[in-house]
KEVEXSE-560766 format. One record per atom (N, C-alpha, C): atom name; x, y, z. Coordinates in Angstrom, 2 decimals. Example, Ala and Ser with C-alpha at 12.3 -4.5 7.8 and 13.67 -1.06 7.14 Angstrom:
// KEVEXSE-560766
<r N <13.19 -5.69 7.80>>
<r CA <12.30 -4.50 7.80>>
<r C <13.20 -3.30 7.80>>
<r N <12.85 -2.25 7.08>>
<r CA <13.67 -1.06 7.14>>
<r C <12.90 0.03 7.87>>
END
This chain:
// KEVEXSE-560766
<r N <8.68 -3.24 -16.76>>
<r CA <8.28 -4.60 -16.55>>
<r C <8.90 -5.07 -15.26>>
<r N <8.11 -5.66 -14.45>>
<r CA <8.57 -6.10 -13.15>>
<r C <8.61 -7.62 -13.09>>
<r N <9.61 -8.14 -12.44>>
<r CA <9.70 -9.57 -12.21>>
<r C <9.19 -9.86 -10.81>>
<r N <8.13 -10.65 -10.72>>
<r CA <7.52 -11.05 -9.45>>
<r C <7.20 -9.84 -8.58>>
<r N <6.24 -9.02 -8.97>>
<r CA <5.94 -7.83 -8.17>>
<r C <5.23 -8.19 -6.88>>
<r N <5.35 -7.33 -5.91>>
<r CA <4.57 -7.45 -4.70>>
<r C <3.17 -6.96 -5.00>>
<r N <2.17 -7.49 -4.32>>
<r CA <0.78 -7.13 -4.59>>
<r C <0.54 -5.64 -4.34>>
<r N <1.09 -5.07 -3.29>>
<r CA <0.78 -3.71 -2.91>>
<r C <1.89 -2.71 -3.22>>
<r N <2.95 -3.17 -3.84>>
<r CA <4.06 -2.26 -4.14>>
<r C <4.81 -2.77 -5.35>>
<r N <5.49 -1.89 -6.00>>
<r CA <6.28 -2.27 -7.16>>
<r C <7.69 -1.72 -7.03>>
<r N <8.60 -2.36 -7.72>>
<r CA <9.99 -1.93 -7.66>>
<r C <10.18 -0.75 -8.60>>
<r N <10.86 0.26 -8.15>>
<r CA <11.19 1.39 -9.02>>
<r C <12.61 1.23 -9.52>>
<r N <12.95 2.01 -10.51>>
<r CA <14.27 1.92 -11.13>>
<r C <15.30 2.81 -10.43>>
<r N <15.00 3.34 -9.27>>
<r CA <16.01 4.15 -8.57>>
<r C <16.59 3.36 -7.42>>
<r N <17.84 3.60 -7.15>>
<r CA <18.53 2.93 -6.05>>
<r C <18.47 3.82 -4.81>>
<r N <18.32 3.21 -3.66>>
<r CA <18.43 3.96 -2.42>>
<r C <19.89 4.33 -2.24>>
<r N <20.13 5.50 -1.71>>
<r CA <21.51 5.95 -1.54>>
<r C <22.25 5.14 -0.48>>
<r N <21.59 4.73 0.56>>
<r CA <22.26 3.98 1.64>>
<r C <22.29 2.50 1.27>>
<r N <23.47 1.98 1.03>>
<r CA <23.63 0.55 0.80>>
<r C <23.33 0.08 -0.60>>
<r N <22.86 0.93 -1.48>>
<r CA <22.57 0.53 -2.85>>
<r C <21.47 -0.50 -2.97>>
<r N <20.55 -0.56 -2.00>>
<r CA <19.46 -1.51 -2.06>>
<r C <18.36 -0.98 -2.95>>
<r N <17.61 -1.90 -3.54>>
<r CA <16.50 -1.49 -4.40>>
<r C <15.38 -0.92 -3.54>>
<r N <14.86 0.18 -3.95>>
<r CA <13.76 0.82 -3.25>>
<r C <12.44 0.23 -3.74>>
<r N <11.58 -0.16 -2.85>>
<r CA <10.28 -0.70 -3.24>>
<r C <9.23 0.34 -2.88>>
<r N <8.55 0.84 -3.89>>
<r CA <7.50 1.83 -3.72>>
<r C <6.65 1.85 -4.98>>
<r N <5.55 2.56 -4.94>>
<r CA <4.71 2.69 -6.11>>
<r C <5.47 3.45 -7.20>>
<r N <5.42 2.98 -8.45>>
<r CA <6.08 3.73 -9.52>>
<r C <5.37 5.05 -9.78>>
<r N <6.10 6.00 -10.31>>
<r CA <5.54 7.32 -10.58>>
<r C <4.50 7.29 -11.70>>
<r N <4.61 6.32 -12.60>>
<r CA <3.68 6.22 -13.72>>
<r C <3.48 4.75 -14.05>>
<r N <2.57 4.49 -14.97>>
<r CA <2.37 3.12 -15.44>>
<r C <2.07 3.15 -16.93>>
<r N <1.90 2.00 -17.51>>
<r CA <1.70 1.92 -18.96>>
<r C <0.41 2.61 -19.41>>
<r N <-0.63 2.61 -18.58>>
<r CA <-1.87 3.27 -19.00>>
<r C <-1.67 4.78 -19.15>>
<r N <-0.85 5.37 -18.28>>
<r CA <-0.56 6.80 -18.38>>
<r C <0.22 7.12 -19.65>>
<r N <0.93 6.12 -20.17>>
<r CA <1.70 6.30 -21.41>>
<r C <0.90 5.92 -22.65>>
<r N <-0.36 5.50 -22.45>>
<r CA <-1.25 5.24 -23.57>>
<r C <-1.13 3.86 -24.20>>
<r N <-0.60 2.87 -23.47>>
<r CA <-0.48 1.53 -24.04>>
<r C <-1.84 0.85 -24.04>>
<r N <-2.42 0.74 -25.22>>
<r CA <-3.73 0.12 -25.37>>
<r C <-3.59 -1.40 -25.32>>
<r N <-4.55 -2.03 -24.67>>
<r CA <-4.57 -3.48 -24.55>>
<r C <-4.57 -4.14 -25.92>>
<r N <-5.35 -3.63 -26.86>>
<r CA <-5.41 -4.24 -28.19>>
<r C <-4.07 -4.20 -28.90>>
<r N <-3.30 -3.14 -28.70>>
<r CA <-1.97 -3.05 -29.32>>
<r C <-1.01 -4.06 -28.71>>
<r N <-1.05 -4.18 -27.38>>
<r CA <-0.17 -5.14 -26.70>>
<r C <-0.51 -6.57 -27.11>>
<r N <-1.79 -6.89 -27.14>>
<r CA <-2.23 -8.23 -27.54>>
<r C <-1.78 -8.53 -28.96>>
<r N <-1.90 -7.56 -29.84>>
<r CA <-1.54 -7.77 -31.26>>
<r C <-0.06 -8.11 -31.43>>
<r N <0.81 -7.55 -30.61>>
<r CA <2.24 -7.86 -30.75>>
<r C <2.65 -9.12 -29.98>>
<r N <1.89 -9.47 -28.93>>
<r CA <2.26 -10.63 -28.11>>
<r C <1.73 -11.95 -28.66>>
<r N <0.51 -11.94 -29.20>>
<r CA <-0.10 -13.20 -29.65>>
<r C <0.72 -13.98 -30.68>>
<r N <1.40 -13.33 -31.62>>
<r CA <2.21 -14.11 -32.55>>
<r C <3.47 -14.73 -31.91>>
<r N <3.85 -14.26 -30.73>>
<r CA <5.10 -14.68 -30.11>>
<r C <4.94 -15.74 -29.02>>
<r N <3.86 -15.64 -28.27>>
<r CA <3.65 -16.54 -27.13>>
<r C <2.16 -16.87 -27.02>>
<r N <1.83 -18.11 -26.67>>
<r CA <0.41 -18.44 -26.52>>
<r C <-0.21 -17.75 -25.30>>
<r N <-1.50 -17.42 -25.42>>
<r CA <-2.21 -16.79 -24.30>>
<r C <-2.61 -17.86 -23.29>>
<r N <-2.42 -17.52 -22.02>>
<r CA <-2.84 -18.37 -20.90>>
<r C <-3.94 -17.60 -20.19>>
<r N <-5.19 -18.02 -20.33>>
<r CA <-6.31 -17.25 -19.80>>
<r C <-6.46 -17.35 -18.28>>
<r N <-6.21 -18.50 -17.73>>
<r CA <-6.38 -18.68 -16.28>>
<r C <-5.04 -18.50 -15.59>>
<r N <-4.98 -17.51 -14.70>>
<r CA <-3.73 -17.18 -14.01>>
<r C <-4.01 -17.07 -12.53>>
<r N <-3.44 -17.98 -11.75>>
<r CA <-3.53 -17.93 -10.30>>
<r C <-2.13 -17.89 -9.72>>
<r N <-1.89 -16.92 -8.87>>
<r CA <-0.59 -16.81 -8.19>>
<r C <-0.87 -16.57 -6.72>>
<r N <-0.32 -17.41 -5.87>>
<r CA <-0.56 -17.27 -4.44>>
<r C <0.75 -17.09 -3.69>>
<r N <0.64 -16.44 -2.56>>
<r CA <1.80 -16.23 -1.71>>
<r C <1.77 -17.16 -0.50>>
<r N <0.57 -17.42 0.02>>
<r CA <0.48 -18.19 1.26>>
<r C <-0.46 -19.38 1.18>>
<r N <-1.32 -19.46 0.17>>
<r CA <-2.35 -20.50 0.14>>
<r C <-1.92 -21.76 -0.58>>
<r N <-0.79 -21.72 -1.24>>
<r CA <-0.41 -22.88 -2.04>>
<r C <-1.40 -23.08 -3.16>>
<r N <-1.74 -24.31 -3.46>>
<r CA <-2.67 -24.57 -4.56>>
<r C <-3.96 -25.20 -4.07>>
<r N <-4.28 -25.02 -2.80>>
<r CA <-5.53 -25.53 -2.24>>
<r C <-6.68 -24.67 -2.76>>
<r N <-7.58 -25.24 -3.58>>
<r CA <-8.68 -24.43 -4.14>>
<r C <-9.64 -23.93 -3.08>>
<r N <-9.62 -24.50 -1.89>>
<r CA <-10.50 -24.06 -0.82>>
<r C <-9.96 -22.90 -0.01>>
<r N <-8.72 -22.51 -0.25>>
<r CA <-8.09 -21.42 0.50>>
<r C <-7.91 -20.23 -0.42>>
<r N <-8.38 -19.09 0.04>>
<r CA <-8.23 -17.84 -0.73>>
<r C <-7.12 -17.00 -0.10>>
<r N <-6.09 -16.73 -0.86>>
<r CA <-4.93 -15.99 -0.39>>
<r C <-5.18 -14.50 -0.57>>
<r N <-5.15 -13.74 0.52>>
<r CA <-5.39 -12.29 0.44>>
<r C <-4.34 -11.59 -0.42>>
<r N <-3.13 -12.16 -0.50>>
<r CA <-2.07 -11.58 -1.30>>
<r C <-2.01 -12.19 -2.70>>
<r N <-2.91 -13.10 -2.98>>
<r CA <-2.88 -13.82 -4.25>>
<r C <-3.55 -13.06 -5.38>>
<r N <-3.33 -13.58 -6.58>>
<r CA <-3.97 -13.07 -7.79>>
<r C <-4.75 -14.22 -8.40>>
<r N <-6.02 -13.99 -8.65>>
<r CA <-6.89 -15.00 -9.24>>
<r C <-7.56 -14.36 -10.45>>
<r N <-7.09 -14.68 -11.62>>
<r CA <-7.56 -14.03 -12.84>>
<r C <-8.01 -15.12 -13.81>>
<r N <-9.31 -15.18 -14.07>>
<r CA <-9.86 -16.22 -14.94>>
<r C <-9.88 -15.82 -16.41>>
<r N <-9.67 -14.56 -16.71>>
<r CA <-9.57 -14.06 -18.10>>
<r C <-8.31 -13.21 -18.22>>
<r N <-7.20 -13.79 -17.86>>
<r CA <-5.93 -13.07 -17.82>>
<r C <-5.41 -12.77 -19.23>>
<r N <-4.66 -11.71 -19.31>>
<r CA <-3.86 -11.43 -20.51>>
<r C <-2.43 -11.80 -20.15>>
<r N <-2.21 -13.11 -20.15>>
<r CA <-0.93 -13.68 -19.80>>
<r C <-0.46 -14.49 -21.01>>
<r N <0.79 -14.35 -21.35>>
<r CA <1.35 -15.02 -22.53>>
<r C <2.59 -15.78 -22.10>>
<r N <2.65 -17.06 -22.46>>
<r CA <3.84 -17.80 -22.07>>
<r C <3.71 -19.29 -22.20>>
<r N <4.56 -19.96 -21.45>>
<r CA <4.76 -21.40 -21.58>>
<r C <4.67 -22.07 -20.21>>
<r N <3.73 -21.67 -19.38>>
<r CA <3.59 -22.23 -18.06>>
<r C <4.18 -21.32 -17.00>>
<r N <4.24 -21.83 -15.78>>
<r CA <4.68 -21.02 -14.64>>
<r C <6.15 -20.62 -14.71>>
<r N <6.93 -21.28 -15.56>>
<r CA <8.37 -20.99 -15.59>>
<r C <8.77 -19.90 -16.59>>
<r N <7.86 -19.51 -17.49>>
<r CA <8.21 -18.49 -18.47>>
<r C <6.93 -17.84 -19.00>>
<r N <6.67 -16.62 -18.56>>
<r CA <5.46 -15.92 -18.99>>
<r C <5.64 -14.41 -18.87>>
<r N <4.73 -13.69 -19.51>>
<r CA <4.64 -12.24 -19.42>>
<r C <3.16 -11.94 -19.19>>
<r N <2.82 -11.21 -18.12>>
<r CA <1.43 -10.95 -17.76>>
<r C <1.14 -9.46 -17.78>>
<r N <0.02 -9.13 -18.40>>
<r CA <-0.45 -7.75 -18.46>>
<r C <-1.50 -7.54 -17.38>>
<r N <-1.34 -6.55 -16.55>>
<r CA <-2.39 -6.11 -15.65>>
<r C <-3.12 -4.98 -16.38>>
<r N <-4.42 -5.12 -16.53>>
<r CA <-5.17 -4.18 -17.35>>
<r C <-6.10 -3.32 -16.50>>
<r N <-6.41 -2.16 -17.07>>
<r CA <-7.38 -1.23 -16.50>>
<r C <-8.24 -0.76 -17.66>>
<r N <-9.38 -1.40 -17.83>>
<r CA <-10.24 -1.08 -18.97>>
<r C <-9.58 -1.48 -20.27>>
<r N <-9.41 -0.54 -21.17>>
<r CA <-8.81 -0.79 -22.48>>
<r C <-7.30 -0.57 -22.51>>
<r N <-6.71 -0.35 -21.34>>
<r CA <-5.29 -0.03 -21.27>>
<r C <-4.53 -1.03 -20.41>>
<r N <-3.25 -1.19 -20.73>>
<r CA <-2.36 -1.98 -19.90>>
<r C <-1.85 -1.08 -18.79>>
<r N <-1.92 -1.56 -17.56>>
<r CA <-1.46 -0.77 -16.42>>
<r C <-0.02 -1.15 -16.06>>
<r N <0.22 -2.45 -15.83>>
<r CA <1.55 -2.95 -15.48>>
<r C <1.83 -4.22 -16.27>>
<r N <3.11 -4.54 -16.41>>
<r CA <3.53 -5.79 -17.04>>
<r C <4.54 -6.44 -16.12>>
<r N <4.34 -7.72 -15.88>>
<r CA <5.33 -8.45 -15.10>>
<r C <5.56 -9.80 -15.73>>
<r N <6.64 -10.45 -15.32>>
<r CA <7.05 -11.66 -16.00>>
<r C <7.81 -12.58 -15.07>>
<r N <8.01 -13.80 -15.55>>
<r CA <8.87 -14.77 -14.88>>
<r C <9.65 -15.50 -15.95>>
<r N <10.88 -15.86 -15.62>>
<r CA <11.71 -16.64 -16.53>>
<r C <12.61 -17.54 -15.69>>
<r N <12.16 -18.76 -15.47>>
<r CA <12.94 -19.76 -14.74>>
<r C <13.00 -21.02 -15.61>>
<r N <13.60 -20.88 -16.76>>
<r CA <13.68 -21.99 -17.70>>
<r C <15.02 -21.96 -18.41>>
<r N <15.42 -23.08 -18.93>>
<r CA <16.62 -23.15 -19.77>>
<r C <16.23 -23.42 -21.21>>
<r N <14.93 -23.44 -21.50>>
<r CA <14.45 -23.68 -22.85>>
<r C <14.74 -22.45 -23.72>>
<r N <15.65 -22.60 -24.66>>
<r CA <16.11 -21.48 -25.49>>
<r C <14.96 -20.87 -26.29>>
<r N <14.08 -21.69 -26.81>>
<r CA <12.94 -21.18 -27.58>>
<r C <12.03 -20.31 -26.73>>
<r N <11.75 -20.74 -25.51>>
<r CA <10.90 -19.95 -24.61>>
<r C <11.58 -18.65 -24.20>>
<r N <12.86 -18.73 -23.91>>
<r CA <13.62 -17.54 -23.52>>
<r C <13.65 -16.53 -24.66>>
<r N <13.89 -17.00 -25.88>>
<r CA <13.91 -16.10 -27.04>>
<r C <12.54 -15.46 -27.27>>
<r N <11.47 -16.24 -27.07>>
<r CA <10.13 -15.68 -27.24>>
<r C <9.86 -14.59 -26.22>>
<r N <10.29 -14.81 -24.97>>
<r CA <10.10 -13.79 -23.93>>
<r C <10.87 -12.52 -24.29>>
<r N <12.08 -12.68 -24.73>>
<r CA <12.88 -11.51 -25.12>>
<r C <12.22 -10.76 -26.28>>
<r N <11.75 -11.49 -27.29>>
<r CA <11.05 -10.85 -28.41>>
<r C <9.78 -10.14 -27.94>>
<r N <9.07 -10.74 -26.98>>
<r CA <7.86 -10.11 -26.44>>
<r C <8.20 -8.79 -25.74>>
<r N <9.28 -8.79 -24.97>>
<r CA <9.70 -7.56 -24.30>>
<r C <10.08 -6.48 -25.31>>
<r N <10.80 -6.89 -26.35>>
<r CA <11.18 -5.93 -27.40>>
<r C <9.96 -5.41 -28.16>>
<r N <8.96 -6.26 -28.35>>
<r CA <7.74 -5.84 -29.05>>
<r C <6.97 -4.81 -28.23>>
<r N <6.86 -5.02 -26.92>>
<r CA <6.21 -4.03 -26.06>>
<r C <7.03 -2.74 -26.05>>
<r N <8.35 -2.87 -25.98>>
<r CA <9.22 -1.70 -25.98>>
<r C <9.06 -0.88 -27.27>>
<r N <8.77 -1.55 -28.38>>
<r CA <8.54 -0.83 -29.64>>
<r C <7.26 0.01 -29.57>>
<r N <6.31 -0.39 -28.74>>
<r CA <5.07 0.38 -28.55>>
<r C <5.26 1.51 -27.55>>
<r N <5.91 1.19 -26.44>>
<r CA <6.16 2.15 -25.36>>
<r C <7.53 1.85 -24.78>>
<r N <8.45 2.81 -24.78>>
<r CA <9.77 2.55 -24.19>>
<r C <9.62 2.00 -22.77>>
<r N <10.30 0.89 -22.51>>
<r CA <10.11 0.14 -21.27>>
<r C <11.45 -0.16 -20.60>>
<r N <11.36 -0.52 -19.34>>
<r CA <12.54 -0.91 -18.56>>
<r C <12.21 -2.17 -17.79>>
<r N <13.25 -2.86 -17.36>>
<r CA <13.12 -4.04 -16.51>>
<r C <13.57 -3.65 -15.11>>
<r N <12.76 -4.01 -14.12>>
<r CA <13.14 -3.86 -12.72>>
<r C <13.03 -5.25 -12.10>>
<r N <14.15 -5.87 -11.84>>
<r CA <14.21 -7.23 -11.31>>
<r C <14.90 -7.21 -9.96>>
<r N <14.11 -7.25 -8.89>>
<r CA <14.73 -7.18 -7.58>>
<r C <15.33 -8.50 -7.14>>
<r N <14.97 -9.61 -7.77>>
<r CA <15.61 -10.90 -7.44>>
<r C <17.07 -10.90 -7.89>>
<r N <17.31 -10.36 -9.07>>
<r CA <18.67 -10.32 -9.61>>
<r C <19.34 -8.97 -9.40>>
<r N <18.65 -8.04 -8.74>>
<r CA <19.18 -6.71 -8.47>>
<r C <19.67 -6.05 -9.76>>
<r N <18.78 -6.05 -10.77>>
<r CA <19.13 -5.45 -12.07>>
<r C <18.00 -4.54 -12.53>>
<r N <18.37 -3.39 -13.04>>
<r CA <17.43 -2.42 -13.59>>
<r C <18.04 -1.85 -14.85>>
<r N <17.24 -1.78 -15.92>>
<r CA <17.76 -1.18 -17.14>>
<r C <16.70 -1.05 -18.21>>
<r N <17.01 -0.24 -19.19>>
<r CA <16.12 0.00 -20.33>>
<r C <16.18 -1.17 -21.30>>
<r N <15.03 -1.60 -21.79>>
<r CA <14.98 -2.70 -22.75>>
<r C <15.68 -2.30 -24.04>>
<r N <15.62 -1.05 -24.41>>
<r CA <16.26 -0.60 -25.65>>
<r C <17.79 -0.62 -25.58>>
<r N <18.34 -0.75 -24.38>>
<r CA <19.78 -0.83 -24.19>>
<r C <20.21 -2.28 -24.44>>
<r N <20.69 -2.55 -25.65>>
<r CA <20.99 -3.93 -26.04>>
<r C <22.07 -4.57 -25.16>>
<r N <23.04 -3.78 -24.69>>
<r CA <24.08 -4.34 -23.81>>
<r C <23.44 -4.78 -22.48>>
<r N <22.57 -3.95 -21.93>>
<r CA <21.87 -4.34 -20.70>>
<r C <21.03 -5.58 -20.95>>
<r N <20.25 -5.59 -22.03>>
<r CA <19.35 -6.72 -22.28>>
<r C <20.13 -8.02 -22.46>>
<r N <21.26 -7.96 -23.17>>
<r CA <22.10 -9.15 -23.31>>
<r C <22.59 -9.64 -21.94>>
<r N <23.09 -8.72 -21.14>>
<r CA <23.59 -9.07 -19.81>>
<r C <22.45 -9.61 -18.94>>
<r N <21.29 -9.00 -19.04>>
<r CA <20.15 -9.43 -18.24>>
<r C <19.75 -10.87 -18.57>>
<r N <19.63 -11.17 -19.86>>
<r CA <19.21 -12.52 -20.23>>
<r C <20.31 -13.55 -19.95>>
<r N <21.55 -13.14 -19.98>>
<r CA <22.63 -14.05 -19.55>>
<r C <22.46 -14.39 -18.08>>
<r N <22.13 -13.39 -17.28>>
<r CA <21.92 -13.63 -15.84>>
<r C <20.70 -14.51 -15.61>>
<r N <19.64 -14.26 -16.34>>
<r CA <18.42 -15.07 -16.19>>
<r C <18.68 -16.54 -16.48>>
<r N <19.51 -16.81 -17.47>>
<r CA <19.72 -18.19 -17.90>>
<r C <20.92 -18.85 -17.26>>
<r N <21.62 -18.11 -16.42>>
<r CA <22.77 -18.68 -15.70>>
<r C <22.24 -19.68 -14.68>>
<r N <22.78 -20.90 -14.67>>
<r CA <22.34 -21.87 -13.65>>
<r C <22.67 -21.37 -12.24>>
<r N <21.71 -21.47 -11.37>>
<r CA <21.90 -21.00 -9.98>>
<r C <22.08 -22.17 -9.05>>
END
């Protein structure tokens, strides 16, 4: 699961040897290669977070409906689950399979944060998953409870 992925590249879980910086490149695999069916993901997410069908994310166009951002995402039938722009989990799909999952968590609402964590654990129960967060420079397996605790503490720490 990636936090705020770049349109043309994704963060991998390996560190560059020089300087310990996060390497940005295409991942070696994705959820579709691991067999994560869209119906299975939807079934575990819908009880935890409401679906948000319309998902627009822009990098340069802002919210002007007359401007189309080449780096933006405009999805009118999105598989996005969450509580607005500050806390969501979005599935990028390829046919009947989930290809990538990304999320945002910029909230102090404990209920929303807990729902996001439960959603990540639910996906992890279907397919072992990891978090790659280049904003917080953190990478780890969701099944690693010590990592997940530390990660959510960092997410909810006031900046």
